[in-house]
C-alpha positions as a Python dict, from the first residue, in 0.01 Angstrom:
ca = {
    (1, 'M'): (0, 0, 0),
    (2, 'K'): (-193, -297, -21),
    (3, 'K'): (-37, -401, 305),
    (4, 'I'): (-164, -89, 448),
    (5, 'L'): (-531, -77, 340),
    (6, 'S'): (-548, -481, 416),
    (7, 'L'): (-453, -337, 792),
    (8, 'L'): (-681, -50, 814),
    (9, 'L'): (-988, -238, 656),
    (10, 'A'): (-903, -504, 951),
    (11, 'S'): (-868, -280, 1218),
    (12, 'M'): (-1213, -86, 1120),
    (13, 'V'): (-1390, -477, 1123),
    (14, 'I'): (-1221, -479, 1458),
    (15, 'F'): (-1360, -173, 1587),
    (16, 'S'): (-1671, -227, 1442),
    (17, 'Y'): (-1685, -529, 1594),
    (18, 'A'): (-1607, -415, 1941),
    (19, 'I'): (-1845, -105, 1916),
    (20, 'A'): (-2174, -401, 1820),
    (21, 'Q'): (-2033, -575, 2097),
    (22, 'D'): (-2049, -297, 2374),
    (23, 'S'): (-2398, -197, 2252),
    (24, 'A'): (-2601, -524, 2272),
    (25, 'A'): (-2427, -542, 2676),
    (26, 'V'): (-2542, -210, 2716),
    (27, 'E'): (-2898, -310, 2580),
    (28, 'A'): (-2899, -618, 2741),
    (29, 'K'): (-2807, -456, 3063),
    (30, 'E'): (-3087, -229, 3038),
    (31, 'A'): (-3348, -456, 2891),
    (32, 'P'): (-3660, -426, 3123),
    (33, 'T'): (-3751, -752, 3285),
    (34, 'P'): (-4147, -839, 3393),
    (35, 'K'): (-4268, -757, 3714),
    (36, 'Y'): (-4606, -928, 3788),
    (37, 'A'): (-4868, -807, 4014),
    (38, 'R'): (-4870, -1035, 4322),
    (39, 'A'): (-5151, -1101, 4539),
    (40, 'T'): (-5397, -950, 4373),
    (41, 'F'): (-5620, -1173, 4571),
    (42, 'N'): (-5421, -1383, 4880),
    (43, 'S'): (-5675, -1675, 4787),
    (44, 'T'): (-5796, -1935, 4523),
    (45, 'R'): (-6153, -1784, 4650),
    (46, 'I'): (-6262, -1443, 4667),
    (47, 'I'): (-6536, -1535, 4944),
    (48, 'N'): (-6749, -1810, 4749),
    (49, 'M'): (-6670, -1728, 4409),
    (50, 'Q'): (-6296, -1827, 4232),
    (51, 'S'): (-6032, -1556, 4225),
    (52, 'T'): (-5752, -1554, 3895),
    (53, 'E'): (-5481, -1702, 4182),
    (54, 'I'): (-5384, -2072, 4184),
    (55, 'V'): (-5168, -2245, 4400),
    (56, 'S'): (-4801, -2236, 4340),
    (57, 'K'): (-4642, -2495, 4144),
    (58, 'G'): (-4564, -2832, 4323),
    (59, 'A'): (-4798, -2653, 4635),
    (60, 'L'): (-5084, -2856, 4763),
    (61, 'E'): (-5380, -2604, 4913),
    (62, 'F'): (-5659, -2768, 5165),
    (63, 'M'): (-5972, -2609, 5245),
    (64, 'V'): (-6269, -2595, 5460),
    (65, 'S'): (-6564, -2409, 5397),
    (66, 'H'): (-6846, -2420, 5600),
    (67, 'H'): (-7201, -2220, 5551),
    (68, 'F'): (-7408, -2223, 5849),
    (69, 'S'): (-7808, -2159, 5816),
    (70, 'N'): (-7984, -1808, 5796),
    (71, 'I'): (-7933, -1558, 6107),
    (72, 'W'): (-8269, -1432, 6103),
    (73, 'N'): (-8575, -1684, 5974),
    (74, 'K'): (-8895, -1446, 5897),
    (75, 'G'): (-9165, -1534, 6123),
    (76, 'A'): (-8922, -1762, 6350),
    (77, 'G'): (-8921, -1499, 6595),
    (78, 'S'): (-8702, -1598, 6957),
    (79, 'Q'): (-8618, -1963, 6773),
    (80, 'N'): (-8376, -1711, 6587),
    (81, 'V'): (-8200, -1626, 6942),
    (82, 'G'): (-8225, -2025, 7040),
    (83, 'Q'): (-8057, -2141, 6740),
    (84, 'L'): (-7759, -1842, 6768),
    (85, 'F'): (-7861, -1683, 6459),
    (86, 'G'): (-7790, -1986, 6265),
    (87, 'L'): (-7488, -2142, 6412),
    (88, 'N'): (-7650, -2362, 6653),
    (89, 'S'): (-7942, -2494, 6416),
    (90, 'G'): (-7810, -2842, 6335),
    (91, 'V'): (-7810, -2727, 5939),
    (92, 'A'): (-7479, -2642, 5777),
    (93, 'H'): (-7300, -2741, 5470),
    (94, 'T'): (-6929, -2779, 5430),
    (95, 'Y'): (-6666, -2763, 5169),
    (96, 'L'): (-6379, -3004, 5176),
    (97, 'S'): (-6164, -2915, 4872),
    (98, 'F'): (-5789, -3044, 4775),
    (99, 'A'): (-5615, -2843, 4508),
    (100, 'Y'): (-5260, -2912, 4326),
    (101, 'S'): (-5053, -2737, 4086),
    (102, 'P'): (-4823, -2944, 3856),
    (103, 'T'): (-4733, -2648, 3686),
    (104, 'N'): (-4733, -2249, 3670),
    (105, 'W'): (-5037, -2213, 3492),
    (106, 'L'): (-5276, -2503, 3550),
    (107, 'N'): (-5442, -2582, 3902),
    (108, 'L'): (-5650, -2960, 3942),
    (109, 'G'): (-5867, -3000, 4254),
    (110, 'V'): (-6147, -3247, 4414),
    (111, 'A'): (-6398, -3162, 4662),
    (112, 'A'): (-6643, -3298, 4924),
    (113, 'A'): (-6931, -3012, 4763),
    (114, 'G'): (-7209, -3139, 5071),
    (115, 'S'): (-7574, -3328, 5037),
    (116, 'S'): (-7379, -3614, 4847),
    (117, 'K'): (-7217, -3385, 4578),
    (118, 'Y'): (-6853, -3431, 4456),
    (119, 'E'): (-6660, -3174, 4232),
    (120, 'G'): (-6360, -3194, 4038),
    (121, 'W'): (-6205, -2873, 3855),
    (122, 'A'): (-5920, -2749, 3641),
    (123, 'K'): (-5851, -2360, 3639),
    (124, 'F'): (-5605, -2213, 3390),
    (125, 'R'): (-5354, -1928, 3463),
    (126, 'L'): (-5423, -1732, 3107),
    (127, 'L'): (-5228, -1362, 3142),
    (128, 'R'): (-5081, -1249, 3431),
    (129, 'Q'): (-5075, -860, 3478),
    (130, 'Q'): (-4754, -711, 3441),
    (131, 'T'): (-4559, -416, 3343),
    (132, 'G'): (-4168, -376, 3249),
    (133, 'L'): (-4056, -641, 2916),
    (134, 'K'): (-4473, -667, 2844),
    (135, 'N'): (-4737, -444, 2936),
    (136, 'I'): (-5037, -639, 3049),
    (137, 'P'): (-5317, -468, 3228),
    (138, 'V'): (-5482, -778, 3403),
    (139, 'S'): (-5496, -1070, 3499),
    (140, 'V'): (-5721, -1350, 3305),
    (141, 'S'): (-5789, -1714, 3428),
    (142, 'Y'): (-6050, -2006, 3322),
    (143, 'F'): (-6239, -2231, 3534),
    (144, 'S'): (-6427, -2510, 3458),
    (145, 'L'): (-6585, -2730, 3710),
    (146, 'I'): (-6771, -3068, 3690),
    (147, 'N'): (-7045, -3180, 3962),
    (148, 'I'): (-7188, -3494, 4069),
    (149, 'N'): (-7459, -3558, 4239),
    (150, 'T'): (-7467, -3888, 4397),
    (151, 'A'): (-7778, -3878, 4617),
    (152, 'K'): (-8056, -4126, 4527),
    (153, 'D'): (-8322, -3969, 4339),
    (154, 'P'): (-8624, -4196, 4243),
    (155, 'D'): (-8700, -3989, 3939),
    (156, 'Q'): (-8373, -3943, 3847),
    (157, 'T'): (-8234, -4286, 3734),
    (158, 'F'): (-7955, -4210, 3448),
    (159, 'A'): (-7663, -4078, 3653),
    (160, 'G'): (-7565, -3828, 3374),
    (161, 'N'): (-7863, -3670, 3435),
    (162, 'K'): (-7726, -3585, 3772),
    (163, 'I'): (-7437, -3383, 3626),
    (164, 'A'): (-7377, -3044, 3584),
    (165, 'F'): (-7108, -2800, 3515),
    (166, 'V'): (-6955, -2412, 3585),
    (167, 'N'): (-6739, -2275, 3364),
    (168, 'Q'): (-6594, -1891, 3443),
    (169, 'L'): (-6342, -1597, 3293),
    (170, 'L'): (-6203, -1462, 3561),
    (171, 'I'): (-6069, -1114, 3527),
    (172, 'A'): (-5869, -929, 3764),
    (173, 'R'): (-5677, -615, 3800),
    (174, 'K'): (-5449, -515, 4111),
    (175, 'L'): (-5545, -115, 4100),
    (176, 'S'): (-5277, -55, 4408),
    (177, 'P'): (-5109, -204, 4672),
    (178, 'K'): (-5420, -210, 4885),
    (179, 'F'): (-5717, -270, 4591),
    (180, 'S'): (-5793, -512, 4363),
    (181, 'V'): (-6098, -587, 4194),
    (182, 'E'): (-6197, -923, 3945),
    (183, 'L'): (-6484, -949, 3669),
    (184, 'I'): (-6678, -1287, 3700),
    (185, 'P'): (-6925, -1394, 3396),
    (186, 'S'): (-7036, -1733, 3493),
    (187, 'W'): (-7222, -1997, 3268),
    (188, 'V'): (-7381, -2287, 3452),
    (189, 'H'): (-7468, -2617, 3263),
    (190, 'F'): (-7756, -2886, 3350),
    (191, 'N'): (-7787, -3234, 3204),
    (192, 'I'): (-8114, -3216, 3286),
    (193, 'V'): (-8387, -2946, 3360),
    (194, 'P'): (-8685, -2937, 3537),
    (195, 'Y'): (-8957, -2971, 3309),
    (196, 'G'): (-9202, -2683, 3110),
    (197, 'I'): (-9221, -2345, 3039),
    (198, 'N'): (-8944, -2075, 3103),
    (199, 'N'): (-8662, -2382, 3161),
    (200, 'S'): (-8297, -2419, 2999),
    (201, 'N'): (-8022, -2603, 3043),
    (202, 'E'): (-7792, -2297, 3065),
    (203, 'V'): (-7771, -2046, 3339),
    (204, 'F'): (-7592, -1775, 3313),
    (205, 'S'): (-7469, -1511, 3609),
    (206, 'L'): (-7222, -1181, 3607),
    (207, 'G'): (-7031, -1096, 3926),
    (208, 'A'): (-6807, -938, 4069),
    (209, 'G'): (-6511, -914, 4346),
    (210, 'V'): (-6331, -651, 4543),
    (211, 'K'): (-6020, -666, 4828),
    (212, 'Y'): (-5916, -395, 5004),
    (213, 'K'): (-5607, -470, 5214),
    (214, 'A'): (-5682, -284, 5555),
    (215, 'K'): (-5355, -400, 5722),
    (216, 'P'): (-5084, -614, 5617),
    (217, 'K'): (-5237, -931, 5745),
    (218, 'M'): (-5597, -855, 5733),
    (219, 'N'): (-5820, -782, 5402),
    (220, 'L'): (-6179, -671, 5333),
    (221, 'T'): (-6368, -865, 5062),
    (222, 'L'): (-6686, -829, 4897),
    (223, 'E'): (-6844, -1003, 4606),
    (224, 'Y'): (-7156, -984, 4425),
    (225, 'S'): (-7348, -1195, 4145),
    (226, 'R'): (-7667, -1177, 3929),
    (227, 'Q'): (-7821, -1469, 3810),
    (228, 'L'): (-7960, -1348, 3456),
    (229, 'N'): (-8207, -1631, 3380),
    (230, 'M'): (-8323, -1948, 3498),
    (231, 'Y'): (-8505, -1843, 3821),
    (232, 'E'): (-8855, -1711, 3805),
    (233, 'N'): (-9152, -1960, 3759),
    (234, 'L'): (-9007, -2266, 3689),
    (235, 'I'): (-9189, -2569, 3629),
    (236, 'T'): (-9091, -2954, 3745),
    (237, 'K'): (-9183, -3275, 3591),
    (238, 'N'): (-9468, -3284, 3884),
    (239, 'G'): (-9644, -2932, 3783),
    (240, 'A'): (-9458, -2765, 4071),
    (241, 'I'): (-9365, -2419, 4049),
    (242, 'L'): (-9005, -2322, 4137),
    (243, 'N'): (-8859, -1990, 4201),
    (244, 'Y'): (-8503, -1862, 4310),
    (245, 'Y'): (-8333, -1551, 4398),
    (246, 'P'): (-8112, -1454, 4130),
    (247, 'N'): (-7907, -1197, 4361),
    (248, 'L'): (-7577, -1359, 4540),
    (249, 'L'): (-7409, -1137, 4771),
    (250, 'A'): (-7101, -1150, 5061),
    (251, 'A'): (-6886, -962, 5278),
    (252, 'G'): (-6593, -1114, 5492),
    (253, 'I'): (-6266, -1028, 5660),
    (254, 'E'): (-5955, -1233, 5587),
    (255, 'I'): (-5685, -1300, 5850),
    (256, 'N'): (-5342, -1445, 5746),
    (257, 'T'): (-5117, -1583, 6005),
    (258, 'G'): (-4857, -1697, 5821),
    (259, 'G'): (-4967, -2067, 5794),
    (260, 'H'): (-5318, -2036, 5750),
    (261, 'L'): (-5563, -1799, 5569),
    (262, 'F'): (-5881, -1767, 5773),
    (263, 'Q'): (-6216, -1602, 5605),
    (264, 'F'): (-6507, -1479, 5844),
    (265, 'F'): (-6803, -1383, 5624),
    (266, 'V'): (-7154, -1289, 5566),
    (267, 'G'): (-7367, -1402, 5279),
    (268, 'S'): (-7678, -1448, 5095),
    (269, 'T'): (-7671, -1833, 5076),
    (270, 'T'): (-7633, -2145, 5276),
    (271, 'D'): (-7504, -2335, 4983),
    (272, 'A'): (-7154, -2480, 4955),
    (273, 'S'): (-7141, -2531, 4593),
    (274, 'N'): (-7110, -2292, 4314),
    (275, 'V'): (-7374, -2460, 4127),
    (276, 'D'): (-7661, -2447, 4381),
    (277, 'Q'): (-7510, -2072, 4488),
    (278, 'L'): (-7548, -1904, 4092),
    (279, 'A'): (-7809, -2109, 3956),
    (280, 'R'): (-8049, -2252, 4262),
    (281, 'N'): (-8031, -1997, 4550),
    (282, 'N'): (-8315, -2033, 4803),
    (283, 'S'): (-8207, -1728, 5048),
    (284, 'S'): (-8407, -1400, 4979),
    (285, 'I'): (-8182, -1054, 5007),
    (286, 'K'): (-8543, -864, 5031),
    (287, 'D'): (-8614, -1102, 5327),
    (288, 'G'): (-8345, -1093, 5506),
    (289, 'N'): (-8177, -1442, 5439),
    (290, 'F'): (-7794, -1404, 5519),
    (291, 'A'): (-7623, -1697, 5689),
    (292, 'F'): (-7227, -1707, 5841),
    (293, 'G'): (-6968, -1886, 5735),
    (294, 'F'): (-6634, -1955, 5747),
    (295, 'T'): (-6335, -2057, 5520),
    (296, 'I'): (-5965, -2205, 5641),
    (297, 'N'): (-5712, -2222, 5392),
    (298, 'R'): (-5376, -2416, 5399),
    (299, 'S'): (-5107, -2502, 5178),
    (300, 'L'): (-4805, -2720, 5175),
    (301, 'S'): (-4544, -2742, 4961),
    (302, 'L'): (-4487, -3071, 4805),
    (303, 'K'): (-4156, -2969, 4643),
    (304, 'K'): (-3816, -3170, 4731),
    (305, 'N'): (-3550, -2970, 4887),
}
């Protein structure tokens, strides 16, 4: 009798284990896999502003961004036509940058930002929009940049006074295969500011960007940013009054050739660096101060086959 009971017990244990294994196999087979939103934006920049995208791990990105002078200057009359609407005025700002991603979540870059200014930055991928294993509705990245002005300035003998910083929290969502949006709160810090009233080391702005996929290899882009402080009736050390224009607007078209990404745009800034665009914009939308620009973007994989 004991042998029969022992045999029945052993059979039940083996049967239970087999059922548990089958259940585990079914659960593993049915476990959802993460499905990430891809190409929320097609470049690390929307136009002038950063996107949540970073360069792929092990890839090097080279970018040339060129801003011409204003298409039409108030009071210049036919001279605007003679300068080919800013394309042949002899005044332009060029931005040359290299960016590399050592990991899937970190992008590092350096740039010559025009007017003897140089920049270095890091962009961290904090969240990726996904469904499946997890449901995360947005992609989030954090961007931090340092800007150093190497131009000679008799009023600034200490090099630290020529340094500025930009910090941005980038929050994007791909709403559909064709439409993506992004929110861009920005904070610019200057180590030194103009003297007098209405001045602060900190400049804040709030922006947004949009991408619409018009064709498989063509996108339409739009971005806007509003400076919230430090743009009206600033007073310099010499007593001069400065005023900037707080609205930054740009619209463009992206063309993807497979090897290169070309961006052509019109925007209310002639500056190349985000520091000047977000805190010291000299172009007035009200006066029609818009300028042409273009960006050429090329990424190369440095991974060994």
